[in-house]
C-alpha positions as a Python dict, from the first residue, in 0.01 Angstrom:
ca = {
    (1, 'M'): (0, 0, 0),
    (2, 'I'): (-171, 286, -190),
    (3, 'R'): (-1, 169, -517),
    (4, 'Y'): (-166, -177, -500),
    (5, 'L'): (-531, 36, -508),
    (6, 'K'): (-425, 236, -800),
    (7, 'K'): (-474, -94, -1032),
    (8, 'Y'): (-867, -91, -881),
    (9, 'W'): (-939, 242, -880),
    (10, 'L'): (-1252, 200, -1048),
    (11, 'F'): (-1362, -26, -824),
    (12, 'A'): (-1227, 217, -538),
    (13, 'L'): (-1470, 491, -668),
    (14, 'L'): (-1795, 298, -769),
    (15, 'A'): (-1823, 172, -422),
    (16, 'P'): (-1841, 487, -208),
    (17, 'L'): (-2045, 635, -529),
    (18, 'F'): (-2325, 387, -479),
    (19, 'M'): (-2288, 396, -79),
    (20, 'V'): (-2383, 771, -114),
    (21, 'G'): (-2690, 664, -290),
    (22, 'E'): (-2779, 407, -33),
    (23, 'V'): (-2710, 659, 255),
    (24, 'F'): (-2925, 929, 58),
    (25, 'M'): (-3204, 688, 52),
    (26, 'D'): (-3216, 621, 416),
    (27, 'L'): (-3185, 993, 507),
    (28, 'L'): (-3517, 1059, 315),
    (29, 'Q'): (-3698, 796, 517),
    (30, 'P'): (-3755, 1017, 843),
    (31, 'R'): (-3886, 1291, 643),
    (32, 'L'): (-4132, 1077, 464),
    (33, 'M'): (-4213, 925, 778),
    (34, 'S'): (-4269, 1275, 926),
    (35, 'T'): (-4535, 1314, 632),
    (36, 'I'): (-4706, 992, 709),
    (37, 'V'): (-4754, 1088, 1090),
    (38, 'D'): (-4829, 1468, 1044),
    (39, 'E'): (-5048, 1454, 729),
    (40, 'G'): (-5148, 1088, 663),
    (41, 'V'): (-5249, 1033, 1020),
    (42, 'L'): (-5287, 1335, 1224),
    (43, 'G'): (-5416, 1574, 940),
    (44, 'L'): (-5232, 1873, 1095),
    (45, 'S'): (-5301, 2093, 791),
    (46, 'N'): (-5646, 1936, 713),
    (47, 'N'): (-5809, 1987, 1074),
    (48, 'G'): (-5709, 1679, 1193),
    (49, 'V'): (-5833, 1457, 946),
    (50, 'G'): (-5593, 1222, 819),
    (51, 'D'): (-5524, 1110, 440),
    (52, 'L'): (-5512, 762, 389),
    (53, 'N'): (-5441, 813, 46),
    (54, 'L'): (-5106, 1025, 130),
    (55, 'V'): (-5029, 747, 368),
    (56, 'L'): (-5025, 478, 100),
    (57, 'T'): (-4823, 697, -184),
    (58, 'T'): (-4583, 798, 98),
    (59, 'G'): (-4532, 451, 204),
    (60, 'L'): (-4516, 348, -170),
    (61, 'K'): (-4255, 608, -194),
    (62, 'M'): (-4059, 502, 108),
    (63, 'I'): (-4066, 119, -34),
    (64, 'G'): (-3944, 223, -385),
    (65, 'F'): (-3634, 412, -186),
    (66, 'V'): (-3543, 124, 14),
    (67, 'L'): (-3552, -97, -309),
    (68, 'V'): (-3283, 168, -473),
    (69, 'G'): (-3090, 232, -156),
    (70, 'G'): (-3102, -153, -135),
    (71, 'L'): (-2961, -174, -515),
    (72, 'C'): (-2716, 97, -428),
    (73, 'G'): (-2607, -114, -84),
    (74, 'I'): (-2559, -443, -308),
    (75, 'M'): (-2382, -265, -602),
    (76, 'S'): (-2156, -94, -298),
    (77, 'G'): (-2060, -406, -141),
    (78, 'V'): (-2002, -598, -487),
    (79, 'F'): (-1750, -314, -612),
    (80, 'A'): (-1593, -289, -233),
    (81, 'N'): (-1510, -652, -237),
    (82, 'M'): (-1391, -686, -558),
    (83, 'C'): (-1139, -396, -505),
    (84, 'S'): (-1025, -536, -150),
    (85, 'Q'): (-1014, -915, -239),
    (86, 'N'): (-776, -817, -569),
    (87, 'F'): (-605, -584, -374),
    (88, 'G'): (-540, -870, -102),
    (89, 'N'): (-458, -1103, -371),
    (90, 'D'): (-173, -877, -545),
    (91, 'V'): (-44, -776, -199),
    (92, 'R'): (-48, -1170, -103),
    (93, 'K'): (136, -1255, -414),
    (94, 'D'): (401, -1004, -413),
    (95, 'C'): (463, -1071, -51),
    (96, 'F'): (539, -1404, -130),
    (97, 'A'): (738, -1344, -431),
    (98, 'K'): (957, -1109, -202),
    (99, 'V'): (996, -1419, 80),
    (100, 'M'): (1099, -1633, -217),
    (101, 'Q'): (1386, -1333, -290),
    (102, 'L'): (1514, -1309, 74),
    (103, 'S'): (1816, -1477, 147),
    (104, 'F'): (1854, -1738, 414),
    (105, 'E'): (1988, -1476, 682),
    (106, 'Q'): (1674, -1261, 658),
    (107, 'T'): (1418, -1550, 664),
    (108, 'D'): (1607, -1650, 969),
    (109, 'R'): (1556, -1343, 1123),
    (110, 'F'): (1193, -1291, 1054),
    (111, 'S'): (1113, -1636, 1144),
    (112, 'T'): (888, -1892, 963),
    (113, 'G'): (582, -1833, 1182),
    (114, 'S'): (618, -1460, 1152),
    (115, 'L'): (616, -1501, 757),
    (116, 'I'): (358, -1688, 801),
    (117, 'T'): (127, -1443, 995),
    (118, 'R'): (221, -1157, 775),
    (119, 'V'): (114, -1354, 426),
    (120, 'T'): (-189, -1485, 590),
    (121, 'N'): (-362, -1294, 887),
    (122, 'D'): (-163, -956, 859),
    (123, 'I'): (-277, -919, 478),
    (124, 'T'): (-653, -1044, 572),
    (125, 'Q'): (-665, -729, 811),
    (126, 'V'): (-555, -471, 553),
    (127, 'Q'): (-789, -616, 300),
    (128, 'N'): (-1040, -566, 590),
    (129, 'M'): (-943, -215, 661),
    (130, 'V'): (-955, -162, 269),
    (131, 'G'): (-1294, -289, 245),
    (132, 'M'): (-1398, -102, 537),
    (133, 'C'): (-1262, 249, 436),
    (134, 'I'): (-1412, 253, 117),
    (135, 'R'): (-1738, 118, 191),
    (136, 'G'): (-1811, 184, 601),
    (137, 'F'): (-1608, 476, 637),
    (138, 'V'): (-1787, 668, 335),
    (139, 'R'): (-2125, 570, 463),
    (140, 'N'): (-2071, 659, 823),
    (141, 'I'): (-1915, 1027, 711),
    (142, 'I'): (-2188, 1086, 508),
    (143, 'M'): (-2440, 940, 766),
    (144, 'F'): (-2298, 1149, 1004),
    (145, 'F'): (-2283, 1491, 836),
    (146, 'G'): (-2609, 1433, 683),
    (147, 'G'): (-2813, 1325, 960),
    (148, 'I'): (-2683, 1669, 1114),
    (149, 'F'): (-2786, 1870, 816),
    (150, 'C'): (-3137, 1727, 814),
    (151, 'M'): (-3207, 1734, 1190),
    (152, 'V'): (-3097, 2123, 1192),
    (153, 'Q'): (-3343, 2179, 886),
    (154, 'L'): (-3610, 1990, 1108),
    (155, 'H'): (-3548, 2270, 1383),
    (156, 'M'): (-3243, 2465, 1528),
    (157, 'S'): (-3315, 2354, 1874),
    (158, 'F'): (-3222, 2004, 1791),
    (159, 'G'): (-2887, 2111, 1725),
    (160, 'K'): (-2815, 2196, 2091),
    (161, 'V'): (-2857, 1825, 2150),
    (162, 'V'): (-2574, 1733, 1866),
    (163, 'I'): (-2391, 1998, 1976),
    (164, 'I'): (-2363, 1856, 2330),
    (165, 'A'): (-2343, 1500, 2276),
    (166, 'L'): (-2121, 1485, 1986),
    (167, 'P'): (-1789, 1631, 2160),
    (168, 'L'): (-1864, 1344, 2442),
    (169, 'V'): (-1877, 1073, 2171),
    (170, 'I'): (-1581, 1183, 1975),
    (171, 'A'): (-1354, 1214, 2291),
    (172, 'M'): (-1459, 829, 2390),
    (173, 'V'): (-1377, 715, 2036),
    (174, 'I'): (-1053, 905, 2050),
    (175, 'F'): (-973, 772, 2399),
    (176, 'F'): (-1076, 421, 2344),
    (177, 'I'): (-886, 381, 2005),
    (178, 'G'): (-564, 537, 2154),
    (179, 'K'): (-546, 281, 2406),
    (180, 'A'): (-602, -4, 2164),
    (181, 'N'): (-392, 121, 1910),
    (182, 'P'): (-36, -4, 2052),
    (183, 'L'): (-180, -319, 2150),
    (184, 'Y'): (-248, -427, 1780),
    (185, 'S'): (128, -479, 1687),
    (186, 'V'): (156, -665, 2005),
    (187, 'L'): (-135, -884, 1922),
    (188, 'Q'): (43, -994, 1586),
    (189, 'K'): (325, -1072, 1762),
    (190, 'R'): (166, -1298, 1982),
    (191, 'L'): (-13, -1437, 1674),
    (192, 'D'): (361, -1497, 1530),
    (193, 'R'): (480, -1719, 1840),
    (194, 'V'): (139, -1922, 1849),
    (195, 'N'): (215, -1996, 1464),
    (196, 'S'): (598, -2059, 1504),
    (197, 'V'): (529, -2285, 1778),
    (198, 'M'): (244, -2482, 1570),
    (199, 'Q'): (458, -2467, 1269),
    (200, 'E'): (772, -2662, 1488),
    (201, 'N'): (520, -2907, 1625),
    (202, 'V'): (350, -3033, 1303),
    (203, 'S'): (711, -3054, 1143),
    (204, 'G'): (864, -3215, 1449),
    (205, 'T'): (546, -3434, 1542),
    (206, 'R'): (774, -3744, 1527),
    (207, 'V'): (1050, -3624, 1754),
    (208, 'V'): (789, -3494, 1991),
    (209, 'K'): (613, -3818, 2007),
    (210, 'A'): (968, -4034, 1992),
    (211, 'Y'): (1072, -3830, 2316),
    (212, 'V'): (725, -3820, 2467),
    (213, 'R'): (719, -3428, 2491),
    (214, 'E'): (344, -3387, 2426),
    (215, 'N'): (269, -3243, 2768),
    (216, 'Y'): (569, -2996, 2727),
    (217, 'E'): (461, -2910, 2359),
    (218, 'K'): (131, -2863, 2527),
    (219, 'E'): (234, -2614, 2756),
    (220, 'R'): (475, -2429, 2549),
    (221, 'F'): (144, -2355, 2327),
    (222, 'K'): (-66, -2294, 2609),
    (223, 'E'): (182, -1999, 2704),
    (224, 'A'): (199, -1867, 2357),
    (225, 'N'): (-192, -1915, 2333),
    (226, 'E'): (-270, -1735, 2642),
    (227, 'G'): (-47, -1447, 2545),
    (228, 'L'): (-251, -1424, 2244),
    (229, 'I'): (-580, -1406, 2431),
    (230, 'E'): (-439, -1193, 2721),
    (231, 'T'): (-349, -938, 2449),
    (232, 'Q'): (-686, -996, 2239),
    (233, 'L'): (-918, -963, 2561),
    (234, 'R'): (-741, -635, 2704),
    (235, 'V'): (-842, -499, 2314),
    (236, 'L'): (-1212, -648, 2359),
    (237, 'V'): (-1247, -543, 2686),
    (238, 'L'): (-1159, -160, 2623),
    (239, 'F'): (-1424, -174, 2343),
    (240, 'S'): (-1695, -350, 2559),
    (241, 'Y'): (-1670, -52, 2775),
    (242, 'M'): (-1681, 165, 2500),
    (243, 'T'): (-2011, 42, 2360),
    (244, 'P'): (-2223, 68, 2644),
    (245, 'I'): (-2101, 456, 2708),
    (246, 'L'): (-2189, 518, 2325),
    (247, 'N'): (-2505, 383, 2402),
    (248, 'I'): (-2590, 568, 2690),
    (249, 'I'): (-2535, 881, 2519),
    (250, 'L'): (-2730, 761, 2239),
    (251, 'N'): (-3031, 720, 2464),
    (252, 'V'): (-2990, 1038, 2669),
    (253, 'S'): (-2979, 1203, 2328),
    (254, 'V'): (-3297, 1065, 2232),
    (255, 'V'): (-3468, 1144, 2569),
    (256, 'A'): (-3343, 1526, 2514),
    (257, 'V'): (-3485, 1510, 2194),
    (258, 'I'): (-3822, 1415, 2311),
    (259, 'Y'): (-3772, 1650, 2583),
    (260, 'I'): (-3687, 1950, 2369),
    (261, 'G'): (-3974, 1816, 2107),
    (262, 'G'): (-4217, 1826, 2378),
    (263, 'I'): (-4152, 2187, 2478),
    (264, 'E'): (-4145, 2292, 2148),
    (265, 'V'): (-4462, 2111, 2033),
    (266, 'K'): (-4654, 2287, 2303),
    (267, 'G'): (-4497, 2613, 2162),
    (268, 'G'): (-4639, 2509, 1825),
    (269, 'S'): (-4299, 2540, 1650),
    (270, 'I'): (-4289, 2177, 1614),
    (271, 'T'): (-4466, 1909, 1488),
    (272, 'P'): (-4489, 1534, 1639),
    (273, 'G'): (-4412, 1395, 1310),
    (274, 'E'): (-4067, 1635, 1306),
    (275, 'I'): (-3968, 1484, 1678),
    (276, 'M'): (-4005, 1105, 1545),
    (277, 'A'): (-3772, 1233, 1223),
    (278, 'A'): (-3535, 1384, 1484),
    (279, 'I'): (-3506, 1059, 1695),
    (280, 'T'): (-3446, 835, 1399),
    (281, 'Y'): (-3208, 1138, 1300),
    (282, 'I'): (-2993, 1144, 1611),
    (283, 'S'): (-2992, 771, 1635),
    (284, 'Q'): (-2844, 762, 1245),
    (285, 'I'): (-2553, 1013, 1345),
    (286, 'L'): (-2462, 849, 1666),
    (287, 'H'): (-2508, 521, 1533),
    (288, 'G'): (-2282, 634, 1227),
    (289, 'I'): (-2034, 743, 1497),
    (290, 'M'): (-2033, 423, 1671),
    (291, 'M'): (-1969, 236, 1338),
    (292, 'M'): (-1682, 502, 1285),
    (293, 'S'): (-1509, 375, 1603),
    (294, 'M'): (-1546, 17, 1476),
    (295, 'T'): (-1374, 155, 1150),
    (296, 'F'): (-1094, 332, 1311),
    (297, 'Q'): (-1055, 2, 1503),
    (298, 'N'): (-999, -187, 1168),
    (299, 'I'): (-779, 104, 1058),
    (300, 'S'): (-565, 82, 1372),
    (301, 'R'): (-510, -305, 1328),
    (302, 'G'): (-469, -297, 948),
    (303, 'S'): (-220, 9, 991),
    (304, 'A'): (-44, -226, 1246),
    (305, 'S'): (-39, -541, 996),
    (306, 'A'): (30, -300, 680),
    (307, 'K'): (368, -185, 854),
    (308, 'R'): (457, -527, 903),
    (309, 'L'): (361, -632, 555),
    (310, 'N'): (608, -363, 441),
    (311, 'E'): (876, -485, 647),
    (312, 'V'): (876, -769, 405),
    (313, 'I'): (779, -622, 84),
    (314, 'D'): (1033, -326, 131),
    (315, 'C'): (1299, -544, 236),
    (316, 'E'): (1549, -562, 2),
    (317, 'P'): (1713, -894, -62),
    (318, 'V'): (2111, -930, 97),
    (319, 'I'): (2192, -1133, -193),
    (320, 'K'): (2145, -965, -504),
    (321, 'D'): (2154, -1029, -860),
    (322, 'G'): (2498, -951, -1051),
    (323, 'S'): (2519, -858, -1425),
    (324, 'F'): (2691, -1203, -1539),
    (325, 'G'): (2437, -1405, -1685),
    (326, 'S'): (2365, -1724, -1869),
    (327, 'Y'): (2379, -1509, -2219),
    (328, 'H'): (2730, -1418, -2152),
    (329, 'V'): (2989, -1641, -2281),
    (330, 'S'): (3188, -1831, -2010),
    (331, 'K'): (3559, -1678, -1930),
    (332, 'Q'): (3670, -2037, -1931),
    (333, 'P'): (3439, -2223, -2171),
    (334, 'D'): (3697, -2537, -2146),
    (335, 'K'): (3723, -2509, -1770),
    (336, 'E'): (3346, -2516, -1715),
    (337, 'G'): (3285, -2613, -1335),
    (338, 'K'): (3576, -2478, -1146),
    (339, 'I'): (3520, -2361, -811),
    (340, 'E'): (3780, -2105, -619),
    (341, 'F'): (3776, -2027, -276),
    (342, 'K'): (4048, -1754, -216),
    (343, 'N'): (4109, -1649, 167),
    (344, 'V'): (3731, -1718, 240),
    (345, 'S'): (3614, -1643, 594),
    (346, 'F'): (3265, -1683, 679),
    (347, 'S'): (3048, -1619, 994),
    (348, 'Y'): (2649, -1636, 1026),
    (349, 'P'): (2456, -1335, 1020),
    (350, 'Q'): (2242, -1412, 1286),
    (351, 'G'): (2508, -1595, 1487),
    (352, 'N'): (2775, -1475, 1771),
    (353, 'G'): (3008, -1331, 1532),
    (354, 'R'): (3222, -1649, 1542),
    (355, 'E'): (3402, -1762, 1240),
    (356, 'V'): (3264, -2070, 1110),
    (357, 'L'): (3493, -2081, 837),
    (358, 'H'): (3856, -1881, 838),
    (359, 'D'): (4089, -1828, 533),
    (360, 'I'): (3982, -2107, 294),
    (361, 'N'): (4163, -2132, -1),
    (362, 'L'): (4097, -2422, -213),
    (363, 'T'): (4059, -2467, -624),
    (364, 'I'): (3843, -2757, -736),
    (365, 'E'): (3929, -2807, -1128),
    (366, 'P'): (3654, -2924, -1366),
    (367, 'G'): (3555, -3268, -1384),
    (368, 'E'): (3705, -3316, -1023),
    (369, 'T'): (3573, -3531, -710),
    (370, 'V'): (3646, -3349, -397),
    (371, 'G'): (3539, -3488, -78),
    (372, 'I'): (3514, -3267, 226),
    (373, 'L'): (3561, -3425, 557),
    (374, 'G'): (3553, -3299, 918),
    (375, 'A'): (3367, -3314, 1286),
    (376, 'T'): (3018, -3203, 1307),
    (377, 'G'): (3007, -2848, 1302),
    (378, 'S'): (3366, -2805, 1162),
    (379, 'G'): (3201, -2606, 853),
    (380, 'K'): (3147, -2839, 578),
    (381, 'S'): (2808, -2712, 504),
    (382, 'S'): (2877, -2355, 571),
    (383, 'L'): (3154, -2398, 278),
    (384, 'V'): (2916, -2524, 22),
    (385, 'H'): (2662, -2298, 91),
    (386, 'L'): (2862, -2034, -52),
    (387, 'I'): (2904, -2190, -424),
    (388, 'P'): (2528, -2109, -495),
    (389, 'R'): (2521, -1809, -273),
    (390, 'F'): (2284, -1929, -7),
    (391, 'Y'): (2512, -1709, 186),
    (392, 'D'): (2822, -1461, 101),
    (393, 'A'): (3123, -1464, 230),
    (394, 'T'): (3231, -1270, 518),
    (395, 'T'): (3560, -1185, 354),
    (396, 'G'): (3748, -1334, 55),
    (397, 'D'): (3583, -1412, -263),
    (398, 'V'): (3437, -1722, -446),
    (399, 'F'): (3478, -1787, -823),
    (400, 'V'): (3291, -2041, -1065),
    (401, 'D'): (3429, -2082, -1380),
    (402, 'G'): (3662, -1800, -1333),
    (403, 'V'): (3376, -1558, -1231),
    (404, 'N'): (3293, -1397, -874),
    (405, 'V'): (2988, -1566, -763),
    (406, 'K'): (2888, -1215, -667),
    (407, 'E'): (2887, -1083, -1017),
    (408, 'Y'): (2621, -1367, -1146),
    (409, 'E'): (2291, -1325, -1207),
    (410, 'L'): (2129, -1571, -910),
    (411, 'T'): (1973, -1787, -1193),
    (412, 'A'): (2240, -1828, -1411),
    (413, 'L'): (2474, -1930, -1105),
    (414, 'R'): (2237, -2146, -942),
    (415, 'D'): (2168, -2321, -1264),
    (416, 'K'): (2549, -2422, -1290),
    (417, 'V'): (2493, -2622, -957),
    (418, 'A'): (2288, -2934, -901),
    (419, 'I'): (2286, -2991, -498),
    (420, 'A'): (2122, -3227, -269),
    (421, 'L'): (2091, -3064, 89),
    (422, 'Q'): (2187, -3243, 411),
    (423, 'K'): (1812, -3221, 486),
    (424, 'S'): (1574, -3364, 246),
    (425, 'E'): (1311, -3142, 170),
    (426, 'L'): (1015, -3294, -47),
    (427, 'F'): (681, -3155, -91),
    (428, 'H'): (316, -3259, -94),
    (429, 'A'): (331, -3378, -436),
    (430, 'T'): (404, -3680, -658),
    (431, 'M'): (734, -3874, -659),
    (432, 'K'): (723, -3783, -1011),
    (433, 'E'): (671, -3395, -943),
    (434, 'N'): (943, -3403, -666),
    (435, 'I'): (1194, -3530, -896),
    (436, 'K'): (1114, -3285, -1144),
    (437, 'W'): (1212, -2980, -950),
    (438, 'G'): (1554, -3077, -1130),
    (439, 'N'): (1388, -3036, -1477),
    (440, 'G'): (1078, -2934, -1512),
    (441, 'D'): (1063, -3024, -1898),
    (442, 'A'): (1222, -3386, -1812),
    (443, 'S'): (1057, -3648, -2008),
    (444, 'Q'): (932, -4001, -1825),
    (445, 'E'): (1270, -4160, -1947),
    (446, 'E'): (1482, -3910, -1805),
    (447, 'I'): (1305, -3920, -1462),
    (448, 'R'): (1366, -4268, -1504),
    (449, 'H'): (1719, -4285, -1560),
    (450, 'A'): (1811, -4030, -1313),
    (451, 'T'): (1638, -4257, -1058),
    (452, 'D'): (1809, -4548, -1176),
    (453, 'I'): (2165, -4386, -1098),
    (454, 'A'): (2014, -4250, -766),
    (455, 'C'): (1918, -4638, -687),
    (456, 'A'): (1567, -4479, -632),
    (457, 'S'): (1353, -4675, -876),
    (458, 'E'): (1355, -4991, -670),
    (459, 'F'): (1141, -4885, -394),
    (460, 'I'): (957, -4632, -646),
    (461, 'D'): (859, -4935, -851),
    (462, 'V'): (684, -5118, -610),
    (463, 'S'): (477, -4795, -443),
    (464, 'P'): (131, -4821, -486),
    (465, 'D'): (106, -4566, -773),
    (466, 'G'): (494, -4584, -891),
    (467, 'Y'): (610, -4252, -990),
    (468, 'D'): (276, -4098, -905),
    (469, 'T'): (279, -4223, -563),
    (470, 'L'): (169, -3911, -361),
    (471, 'V'): (434, -3800, -115),
    (472, 'A'): (304, -3666, 236),
    (473, 'E'): (388, -3327, 368),
    (474, 'N'): (749, -3307, 447),
    (475, 'G'): (832, -3668, 309),
    (476, 'M'): (657, -3815, 609),
    (477, 'S'): (560, -4102, 421),
    (478, 'L'): (900, -4226, 316),
    (479, 'S'): (1228, -4356, 516),
    (480, 'G'): (1525, -4110, 562),
    (481, 'G'): (1704, -4341, 266),
    (482, 'Q'): (1410, -4304, 47),
    (483, 'K'): (1394, -3920, 104),
    (484, 'Q'): (1767, -3919, 23),
    (485, 'R'): (1717, -4093, -273),
    (486, 'L'): (1458, -3897, -425),
    (487, 'S'): (1658, -3576, -332),
    (488, 'I'): (1952, -3724, -523),
    (489, 'S'): (1745, -3808, -834),
    (490, 'R'): (1634, -3457, -852),
    (491, 'A'): (1988, -3330, -805),
    (492, 'V'): (2091, -3593, -1105),
    (493, 'L'): (1836, -3473, -1309),
    (494, 'K'): (1918, -3114, -1312),
    (495, 'A'): (2282, -3230, -1371),
    (496, 'A'): (2128, -3423, -1685),
    (497, 'K'): (1984, -3104, -1788),
    (498, 'G'): (2338, -2920, -1793),
    (499, 'A'): (2454, -2821, -1458),
    (500, 'K'): (2806, -2814, -1440),
    (501, 'I'): (2874, -2889, -1048),
    (502, 'L'): (2716, -3137, -838),
    (503, 'I'): (2716, -3115, -458),
    (504, 'F'): (2638, -3375, -205),
    (505, 'D'): (2592, -3229, 160),
    (506, 'D'): (2606, -3563, 352),
    (507, 'T'): (2300, -3683, 140),
    (508, 'T'): (2414, -4011, 142),
    (509, 'S'): (2418, -4034, 520),
    (510, 'A'): (2101, -4285, 555),
    (511, 'L'): (2221, -4518, 288),
    (512, 'D'): (2390, -4851, 307),
    (513, 'L'): (2713, -4844, 194),
    (514, 'K'): (2639, -5090, -76),
    (515, 'T'): (2381, -4885, -223),
    (516, 'E'): (2630, -4525, -170),
    (517, 'A'): (2884, -4744, -366),
    (518, 'K'): (2651, -4820, -626),
    (519, 'L'): (2545, -4488, -658),
    (520, 'Y'): (2899, -4311, -695),
    (521, 'A'): (2982, -4577, -957),
    (522, 'A'): (2701, -4490, -1175),
    (523, 'L'): (2783, -4143, -1124),
    (524, 'N'): (3138, -4177, -1229),
    (525, 'A'): (3049, -4391, -1524),
    (526, 'E'): (2778, -4160, -1637),
    (527, 'Y'): (2888, -3799, -1522),
    (528, 'E'): (3251, -3803, -1555),
    (529, 'H'): (3261, -3489, -1672),
    (530, 'L'): (3108, -3305, -1349),
    (531, 'T'): (3277, -3156, -1101),
    (532, 'K'): (3161, -3314, -794),
    (533, 'V'): (3174, -3192, -416),
    (534, 'I'): (3101, -3456, -143),
    (535, 'I'): (3039, -3372, 206),
    (536, 'A'): (3032, -3686, 407),
    (537, 'Q'): (3109, -3808, 787),
    (538, 'R'): (3195, -4188, 688),
    (539, 'I'): (3567, -4208, 512),
    (540, 'A'): (3420, -4500, 282),
    (541, 'S'): (3206, -4221, 110),
    (542, 'V'): (3506, -4000, -12),
    (543, 'K'): (3815, -4228, -29),
    (544, 'D'): (3789, -4288, -371),
    (545, 'A'): (3764, -3934, -444),
    (546, 'D'): (4037, -3752, -628),
    (547, 'R'): (4109, -3521, -319),
    (548, 'I'): (3955, -3490, 24),
    (549, 'A'): (3988, -3178, 218),
    (550, 'V'): (4010, -3236, 582),
    (551, 'I'): (3815, -2939, 787),
    (552, 'D'): (3906, -2885, 1143),
    (553, 'E'): (3730, -2595, 1345),
    (554, 'G'): (3680, -2384, 996),
    (555, 'T'): (4022, -2444, 838),
    (556, 'I'): (4142, -2675, 585),
    (557, 'I'): (4446, -2840, 728),
    (558, 'A'): (4499, -3082, 487),
    (559, 'C'): (4362, -3171, 110),
    (560, 'A'): (4501, -3457, -75),
    (561, 'S'): (4423, -3828, -187),
    (562, 'H'): (4315, -4100, 40),
    (563, 'E'): (4625, -4247, 8),
    (564, 'V'): (4848, -3935, 119),
    (565, 'L'): (4635, -3847, 369),
    (566, 'M'): (4706, -4165, 542),
    (567, 'E'): (5042, -4101, 554),
    (568, 'T'): (5050, -3733, 616),
    (569, 'C'): (4723, -3600, 807),
    (570, 'E'): (4701, -3723, 1184),
    (571, 'I'): (4330, -3601, 1187),
    (572, 'Y'): (4243, -3799, 886),
    (573, 'Q'): (4423, -4140, 1067),
    (574, 'D'): (4218, -4075, 1359),
    (575, 'I'): (3908, -4051, 1184),
    (576, 'Y'): (4004, -4359, 951),
    (577, 'N'): (4104, -4564, 1266),
    (578, 'S'): (3779, -4460, 1444),
    (579, 'Q'): (3567, -4570, 1150),
    (580, 'L'): (3708, -4831, 920),
    (581, 'K'): (3962, -5015, 1137),
    (582, 'S'): (3781, -5042, 1431),
    (583, 'H'): (3496, -5193, 1199),
    (584, 'K'): (3769, -5432, 1032),
    (585, 'E'): (3834, -5537, 1388),
    (586, 'V'): (3475, -5612, 1505),
    (587, 'N'): (3432, -5818, 1168),
    (588, 'K'): (3749, -6025, 1243),
    (589, 'E'): (3622, -6091, 1596),
    (590, 'E'): (3267, -6193, 1489),
    (591, 'W'): (3456, -6422, 1220),
    (592, 'H'): (3668, -6589, 1504),
    (593, 'N'): (3329, -6605, 1712),
    (594, 'E'): (3181, -6819, 1473),
}
């Protein structure tokens, strides 16, 4: 974290310097008050005759010092906030940038709720720690040592009070901070859990309501929240014990100063004004220690949060750039869009070690349309996720245009691929802005053309503000088919920009067969040169593909045209019979009934 402060070293230097000025002004006040009492009021050096003029002039000095101290305090606060806020801003941006670089397996390991907590609450805690250290810590340290020096300057006997009280206060602070310190990591993890439950319920609110699970989710949130509150209370209870104990020590010390001062006054070695000054100094010293305990509390919590942030910032992405970039000449310029899987096996890093894909060998030629068909969980999506390197193959190699995908710069590789994912991810922005993710520089005509191909313009045109209609968070304002068509529009727009491979990961499941057929007809007419990989559950979605790869339990058992598969592949025949043949029989029966 220190490296983020270097940029703001001037602010970090000026804040404590101005704080020195404020504390120095505070330390002068008791001495001046002592002068007012001893000389201005009691007139100890003038045969008991007070000096009103001295009271006024010294009082004006005190006011002047207060104003100077206040100005120094303001400037210290300004520079401390400029340092801590800019520090927090830089850390937050870097942390978010690192989250964007993490691979899927790493974000899965951290969890969404934990990453949200780290980028928000943890950074706030570290930011507060920085502000406290460069301002409050300096103030309390100087107040502590300065108060002791000034108090001893008044009379050495007052040092006895400090010598007795100080170890007790320090022991209390060390004890309670030591007890609380381990709880801060637990506290942040409990906050992770609360955020995770909250995030799941907000994004899945329709499912919760559809299954009438509100009470269950309330209990789940209650359990997570009570865990957070329990840990928070343990910390607060610890410090609720510490504050009264320190106050007792403070008050006993004040009584001791008065007692010792009374004895010394009788002996004539101390004046009443010096006793008042000593009481103020002992209060400043012990108050400084109490404030230091709060500073240590912030440092403890901030350190726990900094450790969690470093886990993200120092985390090296598993999926790293290769050296082959967009500026390289393609090894197969006449065959752009070629995909090859050679002896590929894959298992999810966070899984149970079971292979999702096993010994996959498949070559997809440029401009070819290949359908991928299989049962749910057979590994269809996992296979296409290896192409843009959402994950890396466990064994074997994946090639795009003759280059191993691991050799590509990620940007260069993913620029070649336009993909519409199984879950249509939309953002809280206008329809136009969601579509322009495929090409940020696209004109309105290009956007319109992409939506025409995706059959999305028909519902966009009747929306209240057309392409400028705002989409609700997670696309909640749209139907499943509308979300899919916007997602497809985005992929088509990227294909128009120059992507060579178009992947539909079961992206047409919410479309009716007529709309789906219209979409593929438009794609084939407009983008015949594109390599197309279509994952589907329905044979009707892929039967016109050049080839259809049938996946069963992570292995390609057949890959041929629809006609060949109908003759040679029993699993494909079973899928066909269960989908299309039964559908025809139903229609025939309905026709006879009529």
